[in-house]
Backbone bond lengths (Angstrom), bond angles and torsions (degrees), N, CA, C in turn:
res aa  C-N    CA-C-N  psi(-1)  N-CA   C-N-CA  omega(-1)  CA-C   N-CA-C  phi
1 M - - - 1.462 - - 1.518 110.09 -
2 L 1.315 114.10 135.13 1.459 122.67 -176.00 1.511 105.80 -109.50
3 T 1.336 118.53 148.10 1.437 122.89 176.30 1.575 108.57 -133.56
4 A 1.312 113.61 163.85 1.468 121.48 177.34 1.513 106.58 -138.99
5 E 1.272 118.08 147.83 1.463 125.74 179.65 1.525 112.42 -80.68
6 N 1.340 117.11 -26.40 1.469 119.76 -178.08 1.517 109.25 -153.03
7 G 1.348 114.83 174.75 1.443 121.79 -175.26 1.526 114.67 -61.61
8 V 1.319 114.04 -40.55 1.492 119.49 177.32 1.551 111.82 -60.72
9 D 1.339 112.98 -48.87 1.469 116.56 -179.90 1.566 109.85 -67.02
10 A 1.266 119.27 -31.63 1.468 122.28 -178.80 1.557 109.47 -62.65
11 A 1.316 118.23 -43.95 1.465 121.18 177.18 1.491 111.61 -65.25
12 W 1.309 118.19 -39.50 1.481 124.05 178.13 1.526 109.93 -63.26
13 V 1.309 117.22 -51.18 1.493 122.47 -177.77 1.531 108.50 -61.39
14 A 1.290 119.91 -40.82 1.456 123.01 -176.40 1.533 107.60 -68.71
15 A 1.312 117.78 -41.56 1.505 119.48 -179.08 1.530 111.08 -66.45
16 N 1.339 116.51 -37.82 1.463 119.44 -175.13 1.519 112.31 -84.26
17 E 1.348 119.57 -31.35 1.445 120.88 -173.27 1.554 111.80 -105.56
18 Q 1.345 116.43 -16.57 1.470 121.16 176.71 1.554 113.03 45.29
19 P 1.345 116.63 65.88 1.440 121.20 179.58 1.511 112.44 -66.94
20 G 1.333 118.50 164.20 1.446 121.56 178.33 1.508 113.45 -79.12
21 L 1.305 117.44 -15.61 1.442 123.12 -179.33 1.539 107.39 -157.87
22 I 1.297 114.25 141.85 1.535 119.38 173.03 1.532 109.41 -116.78
23 L 1.333 115.21 128.07 1.448 124.13 170.24 1.560 105.11 -97.83
24 L 1.303 115.28 110.22 1.470 119.94 -172.59 1.523 110.90 -113.36
25 D 1.299 116.62 122.92 1.428 121.59 179.05 1.584 107.64 -87.91
26 H 1.338 117.13 148.95 1.429 120.61 -179.73 1.557 110.14 -75.34
27 Y 1.351 114.85 -42.45 1.478 120.84 -174.63 1.499 108.86 -91.13
28 L 1.367 118.05 96.08 1.426 123.08 178.27 1.510 108.62 -125.69
29 P 1.350 118.93 145.52 1.436 122.13 171.66 1.554 108.36 -67.14
30 G 1.324 114.78 146.20 1.463 119.70 174.47 1.548 114.82 87.29
31 A 1.276 117.27 -39.47 1.454 122.99 -179.38 1.484 110.51 -166.45
32 D 1.342 118.14 129.20 1.496 117.03 -179.69 1.488 112.95 -71.40
33 G 1.274 116.63 167.07 1.485 123.28 -175.94 1.502 113.95 -54.52
34 L 1.343 119.25 -40.80 1.429 122.02 -179.24 1.538 111.80 -66.51
35 T 1.351 116.96 -34.48 1.473 121.81 176.72 1.498 108.41 -67.46
36 V 1.362 116.30 -43.07 1.498 118.23 178.61 1.520 110.74 -66.52
37 L 1.350 117.06 -40.60 1.503 118.61 176.73 1.454 113.22 -61.14
38 D 1.362 116.97 -39.12 1.502 118.30 175.01 1.489 112.13 -60.65
39 R 1.313 117.39 -43.61 1.457 121.74 178.04 1.497 111.76 -62.99
40 L 1.324 116.75 -42.67 1.511 119.97 179.65 1.560 110.90 -61.70
41 R 1.278 115.47 -38.64 1.485 119.79 -179.57 1.495 113.01 -73.60
42 R 1.299 121.32 -22.89 1.441 123.90 -179.57 1.533 114.32 -88.99
43 V 1.312 115.94 -15.23 1.512 122.32 -179.57 1.518 107.82 -95.84
44 G 1.302 118.78 122.70 1.462 124.21 -178.33 1.524 113.92 -49.08
45 A 1.354 116.24 -43.21 1.471 120.76 -174.61 1.488 111.70 -69.89
46 T 1.343 120.26 -18.08 1.430 122.34 -179.83 1.520 116.02 -120.91
47 S 1.286 113.80 2.57 1.523 117.42 -175.06 1.468 113.77 -63.51
48 D 1.367 119.92 -29.25 1.465 119.88 -173.97 1.540 110.79 -108.14
49 I 1.354 120.22 6.88 1.453 122.17 178.55 1.542 108.99 -73.00
50 P 1.370 117.36 123.10 1.401 119.87 178.40 1.578 109.85 -59.62
51 V 1.349 114.76 143.01 1.419 123.29 -179.93 1.517 111.60 -126.87
52 I 1.315 118.22 126.49 1.461 122.03 169.35 1.541 106.34 -106.82
53 Y 1.304 115.17 128.56 1.460 122.96 -170.78 1.508 109.45 -101.96
54 L 1.313 117.47 130.19 1.469 123.97 178.05 1.501 109.56 -114.89
55 T 1.318 113.91 136.57 1.463 118.28 178.58 1.551 111.08 -148.92
56 G 1.312 112.62 151.20 1.482 118.16 172.54 1.518 111.31 -96.30
57 S 1.323 116.15 -5.50 1.467 122.33 -178.53 1.513 110.92 -78.38
58 E 1.373 114.54 149.71 1.444 121.53 174.45 1.521 111.99 -96.35
59 S 1.318 117.46 6.04 1.490 122.07 -174.46 1.485 110.03 -66.97
60 Q 1.334 113.42 121.99 1.449 121.42 174.79 1.536 110.85 -69.24
61 S 1.341 116.13 -37.90 1.488 120.33 179.56 1.547 111.30 -62.65
62 L 1.350 114.89 -37.03 1.481 118.79 177.91 1.540 110.17 -64.69
63 E 1.287 117.47 -44.22 1.421 122.25 176.57 1.535 111.50 -59.65
64 E 1.282 116.28 -47.89 1.469 120.13 177.64 1.497 114.40 -60.64
65 K 1.349 115.24 -40.49 1.471 119.87 178.80 1.513 109.68 -63.92
66 A 1.318 117.93 -46.79 1.471 122.94 178.75 1.506 112.04 -58.69
67 K 1.343 117.27 -42.20 1.468 120.42 178.81 1.531 111.09 -70.60
68 S 1.305 115.86 -35.85 1.479 117.86 179.97 1.568 110.17 -69.32
69 D 1.304 117.10 -23.30 1.421 125.02 176.38 1.541 113.85 -85.48
70 G 1.294 114.27 -0.18 1.485 117.63 169.38 1.530 116.37 99.85
71 V 1.331 117.74 17.06 1.451 115.09 177.17 1.595 111.02 -73.82
72 V 1.322 113.66 155.10 1.469 118.67 -179.17 1.505 110.76 -71.90
73 A 1.350 114.97 -42.39 1.463 120.61 178.81 1.499 110.28 -156.65
74 V 1.313 116.52 162.79 1.475 122.77 173.64 1.553 105.90 -122.19
75 F 1.296 115.93 129.39 1.439 123.45 175.59 1.460 110.50 -120.88
76 R 1.386 114.02 134.28 1.456 119.84 176.12 1.527 108.80 -91.59
77 K 1.357 115.74 130.70 1.452 117.59 -175.86 1.501 115.84 -60.81
78 G 1.321 116.63 -37.45 1.415 119.77 -177.54 1.500 117.93 -65.38
79 D 1.324 115.52 -28.42 1.481 118.36 -178.93 1.563 107.88 -130.52
80 L 1.340 116.77 45.01 1.422 121.21 -179.18 1.569 110.10 -68.97
81 D 1.290 116.10 123.91 1.470 122.48 175.40 1.522 106.92 -90.63
82 E 1.348 115.49 105.43 1.460 119.28 -174.11 1.553 113.63 -58.98
83 D 1.358 114.91 -40.01 1.446 116.74 177.61 1.535 114.69 -63.20
84 E 1.327 115.24 -41.35 1.497 118.74 177.72 1.550 110.12 -65.99
85 F 1.358 115.65 -39.66 1.423 121.82 179.87 1.530 109.50 -59.55
86 M 1.332 117.33 -49.68 1.496 122.48 -179.05 1.474 111.28 -65.42
87 W 1.363 118.01 -39.75 1.433 121.93 176.58 1.520 109.67 -58.32
88 T 1.360 118.04 -42.93 1.455 122.27 -177.81 1.523 109.79 -66.03
89 V 1.334 118.20 -44.03 1.458 123.14 -179.62 1.525 107.02 -60.95
90 N 1.320 118.11 -49.47 1.474 120.02 -179.01 1.526 112.27 -62.62
91 R 1.335 117.34 -35.82 1.482 122.00 178.96 1.544 109.14 -63.18
92 V 1.330 115.53 -43.35 1.481 120.97 -179.83 1.550 110.16 -60.64
93 F 1.296 116.27 -47.19 1.408 120.53 -177.88 1.538 109.62 -69.96
94 G 1.333 117.93 -34.84 1.478 118.46 174.99 1.516 112.20 -64.22
95 I 1.303 118.72 -41.09 1.446 122.59 177.08 1.508 110.82 -63.42
96 K 1.347 116.57 -45.42 1.436 121.23 -179.06 1.500 110.60 -61.47
97 T 1.336 116.45 -43.97 1.473 119.91 -178.91 1.516 111.49 -63.60
98 A 1.351 115.73 -42.42 1.499 119.28 176.16 1.499 111.42 -60.17
99 R 1.288 118.14 -42.41 1.510 119.92 179.69 1.518 111.05 -63.55
100 E 1.319 115.66 -43.19 1.471 119.96 179.28 1.535 111.90 -63.76
101 R 1.329 115.35 -40.65 1.492 119.37 175.78 1.508 111.12 -64.35
102 W 1.279 117.93 -40.94 1.469 121.16 -179.26 1.479 110.43 -63.02
103 K 1.354 118.98 -37.79 1.458 121.16 179.48 1.513 112.90 -63.45
104 T 1.323 119.85 -27.66 1.430 123.08 179.54 1.518 115.08 -88.65
105 F 1.299 117.15 -6.72 1.439 122.83 -176.02 1.489 113.28 -83.89
106 D 1.294 116.98 110.38 1.483 121.46 179.03 1.540 114.65 42.31
107 S 1.325 114.76 57.86 1.453 119.88 177.99 1.538 110.49 -65.97
108 P 1.318 118.02 160.57 1.494 117.90 -178.44 1.544 114.09 -59.39
109 E 1.303 115.83 -24.34 1.457 123.53 -175.92 1.547 112.28 -76.52
110 E 1.361 116.52 -16.62 1.419 118.68 -175.86 1.540 111.37 -124.80
111 P 1.318 119.70 141.69 1.440 120.52 176.75 1.545 112.52 -64.76
112 P 1.269 117.73 159.25 1.495 120.99 178.73 1.512 111.19 -55.07
113 R 1.314 117.43 141.62 1.422 122.91 -179.37 1.561 109.43 -82.41
114 G 1.349 112.33 161.23 1.466 116.04 170.70 1.500 116.19 112.49
115 T 1.327 118.42 -5.00 1.435 119.83 177.99 1.506 108.83 -82.11
116 A 1.298 118.02 105.43 1.469 123.21 -173.37 1.515 112.81 -52.03
117 G 1.304 118.40 136.84 1.424 122.41 177.66 1.511 117.90 79.30
118 T 1.332 115.48 7.16 1.469 121.03 -179.24 1.506 107.18 -112.40
119 A 1.330 115.16 166.92 1.468 119.29 177.88 1.526 112.33 -64.09
120 T 1.304 118.12 -21.71 1.474 119.61 -179.60 1.527 108.90 -74.41
121 D 1.272 118.82 -13.11 1.517 123.13 177.59 1.477 112.28 -82.33
122 Q 1.343 117.66 -4.36 1.519 124.03 -179.44 1.530 109.85 -92.71
123 P 1.343 116.08 158.54 1.466 116.27 178.01 1.503 110.81 -62.94
124 P 1.352 119.08 155.60 1.428 122.97 178.88 1.525 111.81 -56.57
125 P 1.333 120.08 145.61 1.424 120.30 -173.66 1.531 116.35 -62.51
126 D 1.350 117.70 -17.75 1.458 119.41 -177.89 1.524 112.35 -83.93
127 I 1.310 118.06 5.82 1.473 124.23 176.11 1.510 108.23 -113.27
128 P 1.350 117.07 88.15 1.446 119.76 -171.99 1.519 117.02 -64.85
129 D 1.330 118.80 -23.64 1.437 118.96 -178.48 1.477 112.42 -95.64
130 G 1.287 119.62 2.74 1.483 124.67 176.30 1.505 113.94 71.40
131 S 1.360 116.96 16.02 1.486 119.87 177.82 1.501 109.42 -69.64
132 D 1.323 113.86 160.31 1.482 120.09 -175.89 1.538 107.12 -79.88
133 P 1.360 119.08 114.43 1.479 121.84 175.88 1.495 115.99 -61.52
134 W 1.346 117.77 -15.09 1.469 120.48 -176.80 1.509 110.29 -97.74
135 A 1.273 119.66 -8.31 1.435 121.33 177.24 1.483 110.67 -67.34
136 T 1.340 117.57 143.74 1.425 119.11 179.09 1.489 109.85 -109.53
């Protein structure tokens, strides 16, 4: 888990570390969450990172703005449903895992898998231990 002390640092950490998920608070020193979110979406390295937005505000327009800027979900701190929050986090990682798996499936650079006794019958080279990338 990575943390940042303020909004400016948050954007920098995200761009350099490229986490699988960003939990972004609205009330941050230096730059509010919407400003950070705008920065994340404009930088290629962070434009596709899923963001869950946290706020103590009851503002409907804030929630609508965050959603229109592409956040996965908005949670209000005062009435946070822990089960829904964990379901959302798990859903994000499930989608990310599926996308990563799809990228390794019969890419144009490799011949189709499954011909017994050939190199294509072996695990992809990016899995050093030979484990099944499709196992859950």
